[in-house]
N, C-alpha and C positions, 0 to 999 in steps of 0.2 A: 739023306744028308747032302746038302749042296757044299761045294768046295770052291774057293777062290784063292789064287796066289797074288799077294799084294807086295809089289816091289817098291821100297821106300827111297831108293837111291842110296847114296853113301851115308855114312853115319851122321854127317852134318845135317842131313835132311830131316832127322828126327827131332824137330823143334817143339817147344812146349805149346805153341799155338796149333800144332798138329796133334791134338790129344783126343779128338772126338772118337776116333776108331779104337784107341786104347781104352777109353772109358767103356765103349760098347763091348769090348772084349772082357774087361775087368768085371763089369756088372752082369755079364751073362746074356746080354742082348743078342749077340750073334748066335749063341747056343740055343736061345729060345726060338730063333727063326730057323732052326735046323741048318745052320750055316757054319762051316769050318773055314776060318781065314788063316792062311799061312803067311806070316810076315817075313819077307826076305829083304836083302839089300843088293845093290848092284855089285858090291864086292863079293858077296856070298855066291853069286851066280857066275863069277869070273868075268864080269863085264864092268870093271872099275873105270868108268869114264865120267867126265863132268856131265851132269844131267843124265846119268846112266839109266834112270828109271823109265824115261820115255822110250829110248831104244829097246829096253827090255819088253815093254808093252807092244811096240811095233813088231818085234820079232816073235811075239807070242810066248816069250819066256815067262811072262807074268800076265795075269788077267787084268790088273788095274794098278794104278799108282795115284799119287796125290801131288798136285803141283798147280802152277798158275794157268788159268784159262788163256793168259796171253800166249802161252806156248801152243795151245790148241789153235788160237787165232792165226799165229804166225805159220804154223804147219799147214793150215787151210790155204793160206795165200800162196804157199810154195808147192803143196802136194794135193790139195783137195780135202774133202771131209772124211779123212781116214780115222781121225780121233774125235771123241765127243766127251764133254763134261756131263756127268750124270747125277751128281750129288754134291751139295754145297758143303763147305768146311769153314773157310775164313771169309767173312763178309766185309772186311775193311782192311786198310793198310796197317800192317802190324809193326811198322817202324815208329820209333819214339825219338825225341830229343832229350838229352840229359845234360846236366851242368854240375859244377862243383857245389853250388848252393841252391836251395829251394827257391822257386820263383812262382809263388801262388797266383800272381796276377799276370802271368805270361800271355802275351799276344804275339802273333806272328811278326808284327812290325817291330817287336823288340830285337829282331835279328838284324835290323838295319845297322850297317857298319861293323858287324860281328864276323867271327870266323867259326865255321862249322866243320868239324872233322868227320868226314864220311868214312867211318871205321869199317863198314862192311864192304864197300866198293862193289855192291851188287847192282848190275846194270839197270834193270827196270826200277829198282828202288831209288837209285840215284837220279835217274831221269824224271821220276815222278816227283821227287823233292824239288828238282829244278823247275818242273812245271808248276808246282805249288807256289814257288817264289815268283814266277812270272805272272801268275794269276793275281798276285798282290803287288805287282810293280816293283819287286825286290830283286829281280834277277841280276841287276848290276850293282846292288848295294850290299850283297852278302858274299863273303869269300868262302867257297866250298873247297875244302882241301881233301885230297885223296888220302885214305888211311895208309899207314906204313906197312900193313900186313901183320903187325904185332899188336894184337888187340889190347893186351895188358899195358903195353907201352903207350898206346893211344889214349886209353882211359886215364892213365897216370898223368898224361899231359893236360887233359881236361881238368882233372882233380886239382892239379897244381896251378891252374889258371893260365897256362901257356896258350891254350886254345879255349874259346868260349863255350862251345857246345860239342857233344858227341851225337852222331846220328847212327842209329843201329836198331835192329829188332830187339824187343824186350827180352826175348830168349837169351840174347847175349848180354844185355845190360843188367838184367835182374841180379846176377851174383854180385856185381859191383855196387848196385843200389842196396841190396840186403846187407852188404858189408859196410855200408856207410861211406863209401868212396865217392859215389855220385848220387845225384837226385834227379828223378824224372821230372821234366818240366812241361812236356807236351806230347800228346798222342797224335800222330799223323792220320789216324783213323777218323778222328773228329774233323780234322782240317780238310781231308780229301773227299769226305762223303762216302756213302756206301758203294763199294765195288766188289765183285766176286774175285778177291785176291787169290784164293786157292780153292780148288775143287777136286773131286775124285774123277779120274780120267781113265778111259778104256778105248780100245778099238771099237768102231761102230759095229763091225761084223761079230765081234766077240760079245758085245752087249746084246745083240739080237739072238745069238746062239745060246747064251746063258741068262736069258731074261729073268727067270725066276730067282737065280742066285743073286743077281745084281739088285733085284727088287727087295730081296731079303736084307742085303747089305744096307741099302738106303733106309729101310724101315728101322734097322738097328741103330744106324747113325742118327736118324731123326730122333729116336728116343734119347740117345746120348746128348744131343744138342739141347733138347728140352730139359733134361736133368741138369745140365751145366747152367742153364738159365735160372734154375730155381734153388741152387745150392751154393753155399759159400766156397770160396777158393780153398780153404783149409780141408774141406771134405773132398773136393775134386782132387787136390794134391795127394790125399791119402790113397785114393783109388788108382792113380796113374804113376805114382812115384817109382814103382818097380820097372817101368818102361823107360825111365831116364836114369840109369845107373851112373853114379858119380855126380849127378847134378845136386847142388846143395838144397836140402829140404826147405830152408827158409826162403831161398831164392825162388824155388818153385811156387811157393804160396804167393809171394809178392808178385811174381810175373803173371801167374794166372789171374790174380786179383786185378792187376792192371789191364789185362786183356778183357776181363769181364766188364770192368767199369767203362772201357772204351767201346764196348759192343763190337769187339773184333770177331768173336765167334758167331757163325751164322745162327739165326734164330731157329731155323729148321733146314731140311735137306733141299728145299727148292732154290733154284737159281733164277731170281726175277729178271725178266727181260729188260726192264728199264735200267737196272744196275749193270747188266751185261753190256747194254748199248752205251751207257755212260763210260764204262771202262774201255770199251773199244775206241770211243772217241778220244779219250785221254791218251791212249796208246798211239793213236794217229797223230795227235798233237805233239807228242814227244819224239816222234820219228821211229817208234818201234814197229809200227805197222805201215804198210803202203797205203796212203790215203786214197789212192785211186781204186782200190779193191775193197768192196764191202765184205764184212764178216757176218753172215746171216745167223741170227740166234737159232732159228729152227733147224739149221743144218748142223750146228755145233753143240747144242744142248738137248739132252733128253732127260726127262724127270723119272728115272727108274723108281718104281715102287710108290709113286705119289699120285693120288687122284687129282686130276687137274680140273 
């Protein structure tokens, strides 16, 4: 039996678009690979810091985590190839635009002259949205307003028409949408194109030392991703609901369906080089990465458990 410790960060990191490993656990895919995965959080390890899952991996308190390859790229530019992405999870931008009323014919140019409330205030998501506006010549024609820090208050402002749109991940929007307070109008996944938004991450030396365990993990997640692509959201929700205690069941179904329809979930465990390179260029364009330093795919991505 192989064993891996998976640090997920603080409780807020357990979002519904991070459900592939939960499904693999629920359906017995890990067990079938003779793999025991222990899920922990940064709080449970006594390291409650923002982004605590990455320090936990660097300190070897955990074997792996899940997060943005942008973190691995940034870490490479600052410290070298200490971390690697080894298995895909989220293959597109999971942020959405929502409004008070449905807009079935929404196009990005509809934002011209409008106010968008950036409810999440998440650095790379905000910068990516501004990049998207610039790609369409809208950077000076859309007012992006920082969220207040009170999500319910911000959603209420959009529902009342005080602000035109809310920008946030569907994980946060789905409860308000399921309750009829807001309507989803656009997925940024479709607008931004395929990018490896989130992947499973480990230290390069730990990946090498526990090669068989990581290969088993990737195979199980690959099975889970394939299952997700061929089953309805209501079935997926049934299998992962227990991993999201307190999350409204109807919101879970609606949110997972939105992610499936937008092809946010990776189709398999591989991280395509073209999509990695597209993402790294986008991150250079928005100033997240130093444009003078390349971020080589071969140094930062290993496809554990996948025949190449």
